[in-house]
VEXDREN-2710 file (C-alpha; in Angstrom, 1 decimal):
% VEXDREN-2710
k/r/px/py/pz
1/MET/10.3/-43.7/-10.5
2/ASN/8.9/-43.9/-7.0
3/SER/5.8/-46.2/-7.0
4/PHE/3.6/-43.7/-5.1
5/LEU/4.6/-40.9/-7.5
6/GLN/3.8/-43.1/-10.5
7/THR/0.4/-43.9/-9.0
8/ASP/-0.3/-40.2/-8.3
9/ILE/0.5/-39.4/-11.9
10/GLU/-1.8/-42.1/-13.2
11/GLN/-4.6/-40.9/-10.8
12/TRP/-4.0/-37.2/-11.4
13/ASP/-7.6/-36.4/-12.5
14/ASP/-9.0/-38.2/-9.5
15/LEU/-6.6/-36.5/-7.1
16/LEU/-7.4/-33.0/-8.4
17/ALA/-11.1/-33.8/-8.2
18/GLU/-10.7/-34.8/-4.6
19/VAL/-8.8/-31.6/-3.8
20/ARG/-11.6/-29.6/-5.6
21/SER/-14.2/-31.5/-3.6
22/GLN/-12.4/-30.8/-0.3
23/ALA/-11.9/-27.1/-1.1
24/THR/-15.5/-26.7/-2.3
25/ALA/-16.9/-28.2/0.9
26/TYR/-14.8/-25.8/3.0
27/LEU/-15.8/-22.7/1.0
28/GLN/-19.5/-23.7/0.8
29/ASN/-19.6/-24.0/4.6
30/ILE/-17.3/-21.1/5.5
31/GLU/-20.1/-19.3/7.3
32/SER/-20.1/-22.0/9.9
33/VAL/-16.3/-22.6/10.1
34/PRO/-15.0/-21.2/13.4
35/THR/-12.7/-18.1/13.3
36/SER/-10.4/-19.6/15.9
37/PRO/-9.2/-23.2/16.5
38/GLN/-11.7/-25.2/18.6
39/LEU/-9.3/-28.2/19.1
40/GLN/-6.9/-28.8/21.9
41/ASP/-4.6/-31.6/20.7
42/PHE/-2.5/-31.4/17.6
43/VAL/-1.7/-34.8/16.0
44/SER/1.8/-35.2/14.8
45/ALA/2.7/-37.6/11.9
46/GLU/6.1/-39.2/11.6
47/LEU/7.8/-39.0/8.2
48/PRO/6.8/-42.3/6.5
49/ALA/9.7/-44.4/5.3
50/ALA/8.0/-45.5/2.1
51/GLY/5.5/-42.7/1.6
52/TRP/1.7/-42.5/1.7
53/GLY/0.8/-41.3/-1.7
54/THR/-1.3/-38.2/-2.2
55/ALA/-4.7/-39.8/-1.5
56/GLN/-3.7/-41.0/1.9
57/ALA/-2.0/-37.7/2.7
58/LEU/-5.2/-35.9/1.7
59/ALA/-7.3/-38.1/4.0
60/PHE/-4.9/-37.6/6.9
61/PHE/-4.9/-33.9/6.4
62/ARG/-8.7/-33.8/6.2
63/GLN/-9.1/-35.7/9.4
64/HIS/-6.4/-34.2/11.6
65/TYR/-5.2/-30.9/10.2
66/GLN/-8.1/-29.3/8.3
67/PRO/-10.1/-28.9/11.6
68/TRP/-7.3/-26.5/12.6
69/MET/-7.8/-24.4/9.5
70/VAL/-10.0/-21.5/10.7
71/ALA/-12.2/-19.2/8.6
72/SER/-9.5/-16.7/7.8
73/ALA/-10.8/-16.6/4.2
74/GLY/-14.3/-15.9/5.5
75/PRO/-16.6/-12.9/6.2
76/ARG/-16.2/-12.9/10.0
77/TYR/-12.4/-12.8/10.2
78/TRP/-11.5/-9.2/10.9
79/GLY/-8.1/-9.6/12.4
80/TYR/-5.0/-8.3/10.6
81/VAL/-6.0/-7.3/7.1
82/VAL/-7.0/-10.6/5.5
83/GLY/-9.0/-10.4/2.3
84/GLY/-9.7/-14.0/1.5
85/THR/-9.5/-15.3/-2.1
86/THR/-12.0/-14.5/-4.8
87/PRO/-12.9/-17.2/-7.4
88/ALA/-10.9/-15.5/-10.1
89/ALA/-7.8/-15.2/-7.9
90/MET/-8.1/-18.8/-6.9
91/ALA/-8.3/-19.9/-10.5
92/GLY/-5.1/-17.9/-11.2
93/ASP/-3.4/-19.2/-8.2
94/TRP/-4.1/-22.9/-9.1
95/LEU/-2.8/-22.2/-12.6
96/THR/0.3/-20.6/-11.1
97/SER/1.1/-23.9/-9.5
98/VAL/0.3/-25.8/-12.6
99/PHE/2.6/-23.8/-14.9
100/ASP/5.3/-23.4/-12.2
101/ALA/6.8/-20.5/-14.1
102/ASN/9.7/-18.3/-12.9
103/PRO/9.1/-14.9/-14.3
104/GLN/12.6/-13.6/-15.4
105/SER/13.4/-11.9/-18.6
106/LEU/11.3/-10.2/-21.3
107/GLN/13.8/-10.9/-24.0
108/GLY/15.8/-14.0/-23.0
109/THR/15.2/-17.6/-23.9
110/GLY/13.0/-20.0/-22.1
111/ASP/10.0/-18.9/-20.0
112/ARG/8.5/-15.6/-21.0
113/SER/5.9/-15.2/-18.2
114/ALA/7.6/-11.9/-17.2
115/GLN/5.7/-10.3/-20.0
116/LEU/2.4/-11.3/-18.3
117/GLU/3.8/-9.7/-15.1
118/VAL/4.6/-6.4/-16.9
119/GLU/1.1/-6.5/-18.4
120/THR/-0.5/-7.0/-15.0
121/ILE/1.5/-4.1/-13.6
122/ARG/0.2/-2.0/-16.4
123/SER/-3.4/-3.0/-15.4
124/MET/-2.7/-2.3/-11.8
125/ARG/-1.5/1.2/-12.6
126/GLN/-4.8/1.7/-14.5
127/LEU/-6.8/0.4/-11.6
128/LEU/-5.1/2.7/-9.1
129/GLY/-4.8/5.7/-11.4
130/LEU/-1.0/5.8/-11.4
131/PRO/0.8/7.2/-14.4
132/ASP/3.0/5.1/-16.7
133/THR/6.0/6.8/-15.3
134/PHE/5.9/4.0/-12.7
135/THR/7.3/0.5/-13.3
136/GLY/6.8/-2.3/-10.9
137/GLY/6.9/-6.0/-10.0
138/PHE/5.5/-8.5/-7.6
139/VAL/7.1/-9.5/-4.3
140/SER/5.9/-11.7/-1.4
141/GLY/4.2/-9.0/0.7
142/ALA/4.2/-5.5/2.0
143/THR/7.3/-6.1/4.1
144/MET/9.3/-7.1/1.0
145/SER/7.8/-4.2/-1.0
146/ILE/8.9/-1.7/1.6
147/PHE/12.2/-3.4/1.8
148/THR/12.6/-3.1/-2.0
149/GLY/11.6/0.6/-2.0
150/LEU/14.0/1.5/0.9
151/ALA/16.8/-0.6/-0.7
152/VAL/16.6/1.5/-3.9
153/ALA/16.3/4.6/-1.7
154/ARG/19.4/3.6/0.1
155/GLN/21.2/3.3/-3.2
156/TRP/19.9/6.8/-4.1
157/ALA/21.2/8.1/-0.8
158/GLY/24.6/6.8/-1.5
159/VAL/24.7/8.4/-5.0
160/GLN/23.9/11.7/-3.3
161/MET/27.1/11.4/-1.4
162/GLY/29.1/9.9/-4.3
163/GLN/29.0/6.4/-3.0
164/ASP/27.8/3.0/-4.5
165/ILE/26.4/1.3/-1.5
166/ALA/25.4/-1.8/-3.4
167/ARG/29.0/-2.5/-4.3
168/LYS/31.0/-0.9/-1.5
169/GLY/28.7/-1.3/1.5
170/LEU/26.9/1.1/3.8
171/SER/29.4/3.9/4.1
172/VAL/26.5/6.5/4.1
173/GLN/23.7/6.5/6.6
174/PRO/20.6/8.1/5.2
175/ILE/18.1/9.8/7.5
176/VAL/14.7/8.1/7.6
177/LEU/11.7/10.2/8.6
178/ALA/8.1/8.9/9.3
179/ALA/5.1/9.9/11.4
180/THR/3.2/6.7/11.9
181/PRO/5.2/4.0/10.1
182/HIS/4.2/0.4/9.8
183/SER/6.4/-2.0/11.8
184/ALA/7.7/-3.3/8.4
185/VAL/9.5/0.0/7.9
186/ARG/11.7/-0.6/10.9
187/LYS/12.1/-4.2/9.9
188/ALA/13.3/-3.2/6.4
189/MET/15.7/-0.7/7.9
190/ALA/17.1/-3.5/10.1
191/MET/17.5/-5.9/7.2
192/LEU/19.2/-3.2/5.1
193/GLY/21.7/-2.4/7.8
194/MET/20.3/1.1/8.3
195/GLY/19.3/0.3/11.9
196/SER/15.7/0.1/13.0
197/ASN/16.3/2.5/15.9
198/ARG/17.6/5.2/13.5
199/LEU/14.1/6.0/12.3
200/ILE/13.2/9.6/13.3
201/LYS/9.5/9.9/14.3
202/LEU/7.7/13.0/13.1
203/ARG/5.0/14.8/15.0
204/THR/1.4/14.0/14.0
205/LEU/-1.5/16.3/13.7
206/PRO/-3.8/16.6/16.8
207/ASP/-6.0/13.5/17.2
208/ARG/-4.6/12.2/13.9
209/GLU/-2.0/9.7/12.7
210/ALA/-1.1/11.9/9.7
211/VAL/2.2/13.8/9.6
212/ASP/2.4/17.3/10.8
213/LEU/4.0/19.0/7.7
214/GLU/5.5/21.8/9.8
215/ASP/7.5/19.2/11.8
216/LEU/8.5/17.5/8.5
217/GLU/9.8/20.8/7.1
218/GLU/11.6/21.5/10.3
219/LYS/13.4/18.1/10.1
220/LEU/14.1/18.6/6.4
221/ARG/15.9/21.9/7.3
222/GLN/17.6/20.3/10.3
223/TYR/19.1/17.4/8.2
224/GLN/19.7/19.4/5.1
225/GLY/22.9/18.3/3.3
226/GLN/22.3/14.7/4.3
227/PRO/20.4/12.1/2.2
228/ILE/16.9/11.9/3.5
229/ILE/14.2/9.2/3.0
230/VAL/10.6/10.2/3.9
231/SER/8.2/7.3/4.4
232/THR/4.5/8.4/4.3
233/SER/1.3/6.5/5.0
234/ALA/-1.7/5.9/2.7
235/GLY/-3.8/4.2/5.3
236/THR/-2.3/3.8/8.8
237/VAL/-2.9/0.5/10.5
238/ASN/-5.1/1.6/13.3
239/THR/-7.2/4.5/11.9
240/VAL/-6.5/4.4/8.1
241/ASP/-5.2/7.9/8.2
242/PHE/-3.6/9.4/5.1
243/ASP/-0.7/11.8/5.0
244/ASP/-1.1/15.0/3.0
245/PHE/0.6/14.0/-0.2
246/LEU/0.1/17.3/-2.0
247/GLY/1.7/19.0/1.0
248/VAL/4.6/16.5/0.9
249/GLN/5.1/17.2/-2.8
250/ARG/5.2/21.0/-2.1
251/LEU/8.1/20.4/0.3
252/ARG/9.9/18.3/-2.3
253/GLN/10.1/21.4/-4.5
254/GLN/12.4/23.0/-1.9
255/TYR/14.1/20.0/-0.2
256/PRO/15.6/16.9/-1.9
257/PHE/14.5/13.6/-0.4
258/TRP/13.4/10.1/-1.5
259/TRP/9.7/9.7/-1.0
260/HIS/8.2/6.3/-0.2
261/VAL/4.4/5.8/0.2
262/ASP/3.2/2.8/2.2
263/ALA/-0.2/2.2/0.6
264/ALA/-0.4/-1.5/1.6
265/PHE/-4.2/-1.6/1.7
266/GLY/-5.1/2.1/1.7
267/GLY/-3.9/2.4/-1.9
268/PHE/-7.1/0.6/-3.1
269/ALA/-9.1/3.6/-1.9
270/ALA/-8.1/4.9/-5.4
271/CYS/-10.5/2.4/-6.9
272/SER/-13.5/4.3/-5.5
273/PRO/-14.6/7.7/-6.7
274/GLN/-15.8/8.4/-3.1
275/TYR/-12.3/7.9/-1.5
276/ALA/-9.8/8.4/-4.3
277/ASP/-9.1/12.0/-3.3
278/ARG/-7.3/10.8/-0.2
279/LEU/-4.4/9.8/-2.5
280/ARG/-4.1/13.0/-4.5
281/GLY/-0.4/13.6/-5.1
282/TRP/0.9/10.1/-4.4
283/GLU/1.8/9.8/-8.1
284/ASN/4.7/12.1/-7.3
285/ALA/6.4/9.6/-4.9
286/ASP/9.6/7.7/-5.8
287/SER/8.3/4.3/-4.6
288/ILE/4.9/2.9/-3.5
289/THR/3.9/-0.2/-1.7
290/VAL/0.6/-1.9/-2.5
291/ASP/-0.4/-5.2/-0.9
292/CYS/-2.5/-7.5/-3.1
293/HIS/-3.4/-10.1/-0.5
294/LYS/-5.2/-7.5/1.4
295/TRP/-8.0/-5.5/-0.2
296/MET/-7.4/-7.1/-3.7
297/ASN/-8.4/-10.5/-2.2
298/VAL/-5.7/-12.6/-3.9
299/PRO/-4.0/-15.4/-1.9
300/TYR/-1.0/-15.0/0.2
301/ASP/1.7/-14.0/-0.6
302/SER/1.4/-11.1/-3.0
303/ALA/2.4/-7.4/-3.1
304/VAL/3.6/-4.9/-5.7
305/ILE/6.5/-2.4/-5.5
306/PHE/6.0/0.6/-7.8
307/THR/9.1/2.7/-8.6
308/GLN/9.5/5.6/-10.9
309/ARG/11.1/4.6/-14.2
310/LYS/13.8/7.3/-13.8
311/HIS/15.2/5.2/-10.9
312/GLN/15.4/2.0/-12.8
313/HIS/19.2/2.2/-13.0
314/LEU/19.4/2.5/-9.3
315/GLN/17.1/-0.5/-8.9
316/VAL/19.3/-2.6/-11.1
317/GLN/22.4/-1.4/-9.3
318/THR/20.8/-2.6/-6.1
319/PHE/19.6/-6.1/-7.2
320/GLN/21.6/-7.1/-10.2
321/ASN/23.1/-10.6/-10.6
322/SER/26.3/-9.3/-12.0
323/ASN/28.2/-12.5/-11.4
324/ALA/25.7/-14.9/-12.9
325/PRO/26.2/-15.0/-16.7
326/TYR/23.6/-17.8/-17.2
327/LEU/20.9/-15.4/-15.9
328/GLY/21.5/-12.8/-18.6
329/ASP/23.3/-9.5/-18.9
330/PRO/21.7/-6.9/-16.5
331/ASP/23.0/-4.1/-18.8
332/GLU/21.3/-5.4/-21.9
333/ASP/18.0/-7.0/-20.8
334/PHE/15.3/-6.0/-18.4
335/SER/15.0/-8.9/-16.0
336/TYR/13.1/-9.2/-12.7
337/LEU/16.1/-11.1/-11.4
338/ASN/18.0/-7.9/-11.6
339/PHE/15.1/-5.7/-10.5
340/LEU/13.8/-7.3/-7.3
341/PRO/15.2/-9.2/-4.4
342/ASP/14.1/-12.7/-5.4
343/ASN/16.0/-14.8/-8.0
344/SER/13.4/-17.6/-7.8
345/ARG/9.9/-16.1/-8.2
346/ARG/6.5/-17.8/-8.7
347/LEU/4.1/-16.1/-11.1
348/ARG/2.3/-14.0/-8.4
349/ALA/1.0/-11.8/-11.1
350/LEU/-1.4/-14.5/-12.5
351/PRO/-4.0/-14.4/-9.6
352/ALA/-3.9/-10.6/-9.8
353/TRP/-4.4/-10.6/-13.6
354/PHE/-7.4/-12.9/-13.3
355/SER/-8.9/-10.6/-10.6
356/LEU/-8.3/-7.5/-12.6
357/MET/-9.8/-9.0/-15.8
358/ALA/-12.7/-10.7/-14.0
359/TYR/-14.0/-7.8/-11.9
360/GLY/-12.6/-4.6/-13.5
361/LYS/-12.7/-1.1/-12.1
362/ALA/-16.3/-1.3/-11.0
363/GLY/-15.8/-4.6/-9.1
364/PHE/-12.9/-3.2/-7.1
365/ALA/-14.8/0.0/-6.4
366/ASP/-17.7/-2.0/-5.1
367/ARG/-15.5/-4.1/-2.9
368/VAL/-13.9/-1.0/-1.3
369/GLU/-17.2/0.8/-0.7
370/GLN/-18.9/-2.3/0.7
371/SER/-16.0/-2.8/3.2
372/VAL/-16.3/0.9/4.2
373/ARG/-20.0/0.6/4.7
374/CYS/-19.5/-2.4/7.0
375/ALA/-16.9/-0.5/9.1
376/GLN/-19.2/2.5/9.3
377/ARG/-22.1/0.3/10.4
378/LEU/-20.0/-1.2/13.2
379/GLY/-18.6/2.2/14.2
380/GLU/-22.1/3.8/14.3
381/ALA/-23.4/1.0/16.5
382/LEU/-20.5/1.2/18.9
383/GLU/-20.6/5.0/19.1
384/THR/-24.2/4.9/20.4
385/SER/-23.5/1.9/22.7
386/THR/-23.4/2.2/26.5
387/ASP/-21.1/-0.8/26.6
388/PHE/-18.4/0.1/24.0
389/ARG/-16.7/3.2/22.8
390/LEU/-14.8/4.1/19.7
391/VAL/-11.2/5.1/20.4
392/ALA/-10.8/6.7/17.0
393/PRO/-13.2/7.9/14.2
394/VAL/-13.9/5.4/11.4
395/ARG/-12.0/7.0/8.5
396/LEU/-12.2/4.1/6.1
397/ASN/-12.3/0.3/6.8
398/VAL/-10.8/-0.2/10.2
399/VAL/-12.6/0.2/13.6
400/CYS/-10.8/0.6/16.9
401/PHE/-12.8/0.3/20.0
402/THR/-12.7/-0.7/23.7
403/LEU/-15.1/-1.4/26.6
404/ARG/-16.7/1.8/27.9
405/GLN/-17.3/0.9/31.5
406/MET/-14.3/-1.4/32.3
407/PRO/-11.5/-0.8/29.7
408/GLU/-9.1/-2.6/32.0
409/ARG/-10.8/-5.8/31.1
410/ALA/-10.7/-5.3/27.3
411/ALA/-7.9/-7.9/26.8
412/GLU/-9.9/-10.4/28.8
413/PHE/-13.0/-9.6/26.7
414/LEU/-11.0/-10.0/23.4
415/ALA/-9.6/-13.4/24.5
416/LEU/-13.1/-14.7/25.3
417/LEU/-14.5/-13.2/22.0
418/ASN/-11.9/-14.9/19.9
419/GLN/-12.0/-18.2/21.8
420/ARG/-15.7/-18.6/20.9
421/GLY/-14.8/-18.6/17.3
422/LYS/-17.7/-16.6/15.8
423/VAL/-15.7/-13.5/14.9
424/PHE/-12.0/-12.8/15.0
425/ILE/-10.5/-9.5/16.0
426/THR/-7.0/-8.5/16.9
427/PRO/-5.7/-6.2/19.6
428/THR/-3.7/-3.0/19.1
429/LEU/-2.5/0.0/21.1
430/LEU/-3.7/3.5/20.2
431/GLU/-2.3/6.4/22.1
432/GLY/-1.6/4.0/25.0
433/THR/-5.1/2.5/25.0
434/PHE/-5.6/-1.2/24.6
435/CYS/-8.1/-1.6/21.7
436/LEU/-9.9/-4.1/19.7
437/ARG/-9.2/-3.6/16.0
438/ALA/-11.6/-4.9/13.3
439/ALA/-10.4/-4.6/9.7
440/PHE/-12.8/-5.0/6.8
441/VAL/-11.4/-6.1/3.4
442/ASN/-13.1/-9.5/2.7
443/PHE/-15.3/-9.6/-0.3
444/ARG/-17.8/-11.8/1.5
445/THR/-18.4/-9.5/4.4
446/THR/-21.8/-7.7/4.5
447/GLU/-23.7/-5.6/6.9
448/SER/-25.6/-8.7/8.1
449/HIS/-22.2/-10.1/9.4
450/VAL/-21.7/-6.8/11.3
451/ASP/-25.1/-7.2/12.9
452/GLU/-24.2/-10.8/13.9
453/ALA/-20.9/-9.6/15.4
454/LEU/-22.7/-6.9/17.4
455/GLU/-24.9/-9.6/18.9
456/GLU/-21.8/-11.7/19.7
457/LEU/-20.1/-8.7/21.4
458/SER/-23.1/-8.3/23.6
459/CYS/-23.2/-12.0/24.5
460/VAL/-19.5/-12.0/25.3
461/LEU/-20.0/-9.0/27.6
462/GLN/-22.7/-10.8/29.4
463/VAL/-20.5/-13.8/29.9
464/LEU/-17.7/-11.6/31.1
465/ASN/-20.0/-9.9/33.7
466/ALA/-21.5/-13.2/34.9
END
């Protein structure tokens, strides 16, 4: 055995204690960690011929690389939709690496961690108020969840035309309709050979990002006779708008189509009695995307794809390992290897299970409502400001705004704001307007952080005008 590896094994307790100490120091001081890198020079390390051992690698990382690690897990990081990691999720994630399980089969020999994944999916359904007509599994993120849902939809589309696309190729081109799709929808269409440019945009309601049901019905009539996939939004990226799911379901009673709901972070609105009504009717969809490393606050990478059990045969047709006997018989045994894209899968369900059990329904409701209060506080302050203006109403947990007096300098303002490292916000475009977009999902963020950010916004504006 390699001498450094042997030494690491002998010093395992000390090494884990060092990692814990390093992690604890970061987390305890996360309020003061910058939200953007403050260093200029990146130090490269040549691959050592004989190795360093873990202790020296940790020391090098702590000195040279950890300063590049920003406070993306902290309360002032409002870019993208990053939730950070709760203590329960971190405990589950550490144990995931310890056990190094590959969740495969419920009935086969060897590892049986797939049973824990099925149990976690059951708890997720209970948290989100989804019926047990859904089954599901963990994938790497919303992109792969959408990919999985559309892959099964593509197989469904082929069956409508008497074709087995999984076996014979894409001889049938389904129609994909969406009003305000996430970019991952187009990416999934590209990966699936459906063509990202073939997505047909639907009209939205006035001053909304939600689908205009009249336009949807018009398109359903127009393409009647062809297999149609409709992708709807449960929380759009910029304004967290929700499509009318009850209205979509009424159209399904007249027109056949596969219905996918992108509920990457908006699905967690179902946890709160105050906001759950926005999701009424989503339980009728064929497939649903929910992203756990957003509002659930588990580590990257983790998402769930829910599909109706009645489509399980289509899912197996799409992802089965029919030429790998050592992995089991897809016709006799439920296996995630025959149900989802990945053959090799870490036990992503474990951090989610720990979170669900540790915090329960009340804990997740509190997290959603706290995030929304923070967004509303920021939105109300900006709405009454003479320096900034809201570009869209604050519907849930995202705030889009720009400079009131000189919007042409908004990009310059944002660059300066992020460079200072006290708060991090990302840009977006909304109806052609360059905006600053703040997304609230982190369990640490409170109204006091919003007040600090408002002060920082004013300071940056003064610097910009100097």
